[in-house]
N, C-alpha and C positions, 0 to 999 in steps of 0.2 A: 492410869496415864494422867500426867499433870501438865497443864499449859499455863504459862504465865498470863496474867490478866492483859498486859500490854499486847502480847502476841494474839490473844483472842480478839482484841479490838482491831488489831491490824487485819485479821482475817475478815472480820465483819465489814470493815471499810472497804477491803478489796472486793468483797462480794457485792456490796452496795454499788461500788463504782462500776462493776461489770454489768449489773442490772441496769443502771442508769445509761451506760453507753449502748446497751441493747435497745432500750426504749427509745433513746435519742435517735438511733440509727433508723428505726422504723418511722419515727415522726419527721425526720429530716427531709424525706422524700415528699416534695410538693405534689399537688394535684397535677400540675403540667408535666412534671417529671414522670409521674406514673403514666400519664397519657402518651408521652413520647416513647416510654419503654414498651407499652402495650402495642403502639403503632409499629415499633420495630419487630416485636414478636409477631404481629399480624402478617407482615410481609413474608416472614419465614413460614408461617402457617399456610398462606396461600400457595406457596411453592409445593408444600406437602400435599395439599389438596390436588393439585395438578399431578403430582407424583403417583397418586393412587388411581388416577383417571386414565389408565392405560388400556389399550385395546380398542377394536373397531366399534365396540358397543358404546363407547363414550365419545361419539362423533359430535364435535362441536357445530358442525354444519346443520344438524338437526335442531339444535338450539337456536341458531341464527335464523333458520326458516320459521320456527315457531314464533320468534321474536319479530318477524317480518323484516329482517335485514335483507336487502337485495343480494342474491347469490347468482353468480354466472359461472357454470362449470367448476363448482367448488371454490370459486374466488369470491371472497366477501367484499361488498362494496360499502365502505363506511363514509359517513358524512364528516366525521371528526372523532376526537378522542372520547367524547361522551358516548359515542356508539360502541367503541371498544370496551369501555368500562362497563356499559350496560350489558353487553354480551357476556363478559366475564362473570358479572354478578348473577345474571340469569342462568348461566350454565352451571355454576357451582351450587346455587341455593334453590332454584325453582325446577330445573329439568329433573326428571326421574328416569333412571336407567335401570331396568329390571326392578322397578318399584322403589328405587332408593335414590336419594340426592347424593351428590358427591361429598357434601359435608357429612352425611351419614356414613358413607363408605369409608371415609377417613377415620371416623370415630370407632368403627368396628374393625379396623385394621390394627396391626401390631406396630404402627409407626411410633418411633420415639418422640415424645413431645415434652417440652418443658412445662412447668406449672402454669406459666402465663399462656402458653399455647393451648393447654387443656382448658383453661378458663375461657379463653377466646373462642375456642371451638364449640364449647357449650353455648356460648352466646350467639355464635352464628347459627347453630341448629335451632335455637329458640327464636331467632329474629323473624321479623316480617317487614315488608315494605308498606308505607302508608304516605298519604298526602298530609303535610303539616303546614300550618301558617306560622310565620315568624312573629312572635310576641314582642321580643326585645332582643337586643345584642349588647354584649359587654366585651369590648376588645381587650380590657385590662385582664379580666378573668379568663378570656378566650372561650366564652360560652354564649350560646344562643338558646333562648327559651322558645320552645315549640309547643304547639297545641295540635292534637291529632284531629283532622277534619273527617276522617272516615270512621273514627270511633270517638264521637264527641264526649263520651262519659269518661274516657281515659284521662288521668292527670296530666298536667303539663310537665314536660321534661326539660332538663338543662343539657343541651348537646355541647360537648367539649370539641371545638374545632378551631385551631389556631388561625388558619388562613381565612376561613369562612367568617369568623367573628369580626375580622378586620376589613371585609370586603364591602366596599361602598355601593356595589351594584345591587346587593340584596338588602332590603330594609324591612322594618315592621309592616306586616300586612302582605308581603310577598310570600309565595308558596314554595315548598320544597317537597318533592317526592324523594324519599331516601329510605335506607335500611338502617335502623338503629341497633347497636349492640349494647347490651347492658352487662357490664363486667365489673363486679364489685360496686364501687362507688362512682365508676366512670361510665358515662353514656357517650358513645362515640359512633360515628357512622362507619359502614363498611366500605365506604369510598365512593358510593354512587350518589349522584344528585341530578335530578331534573328540576330546574328552577323555572318558576312562572311568575309573571307580574301579578299584582293584586287585582288588576282589572279583569283577569281571567277566572277568578275564583267561582263565581256563580255559574258561568258557562261550563267550566270544567266539571264541577260537581253535578250539575244537571245532566250532562252528557254521560258521566260515569254511572249515575243512578240508572238512567235508561239502558245503558249497555249491560249492566249487571242483573237486570230483572229476570232474565231467563238462564242465567249462568248457575250450573250446579255448584254446590258448596265445595266439593273436592277440586273443582277447576277454578275457583275464584281467585286464589293467590296468583296463578300464572296469568289469567286473563286481566286481572288488575294491573300487573306489571306491563303486559303488552299494551293495554289501553294507554297508560300514561307514557310509555315509550313513544307510541305513535303521536300523542299530543305534544310531546316534547319536540318532536320533529317539526310539528306544524307551528307551534306558538312559543316554544321554550326559549329561555334566555341562552345566549352564547356563554360558554364557560371556558375558563382556563384553569389547568391543573398545576399544582406546585407540590413539591416534596416537603414533608414535615421534617425539619432539621433541628 
């Protein structure tokens, strides 16, 4: 088989052009664009979590009572949107039904998930809530640098959050109780925040240490969540929620 030299070069150039376009397409997605894409995938994933939580065994009232949200005749009494967000997060990540969390039930189901949703689900399953201090905020990069106060040896993390990074109500030294999701090179929240002023740092940490002294390790995650939920009701900052667009 014979191929003219100029035809060979045309094939080579075509191949190089294809490779360049593939590489460029991967590089062209910015950090914020990936964040927005994962946020959109996360909303769909949450719906699928609720989709597998069917049946009387997945009673959200049990979660509300454990979280100490007031309940009257199966009617939940919320103080505001932070309460509804807190209950949803607690229900999906902390409560165990038949020994399994809802995030685990979804992972073991046959639900069809996109690659982004599978990556996020793994991040949800590995996540934990903690109390962080805000080190700095960069509204241009839409990132907030956080340090874990409950695990001081952990490295600082750069949380990507468009709205929070621009919020003037939170500033360096203030505290955030949140659930971080580590998904590839993106660190994002699961949507839950309890915010506290810097003035409460010593009091909160001392009270937390005293409360946890007699708590068994297998109960520590739930009890930590309930503790900071209750403290948020007492001294937490008021919050407003906005959609990421």
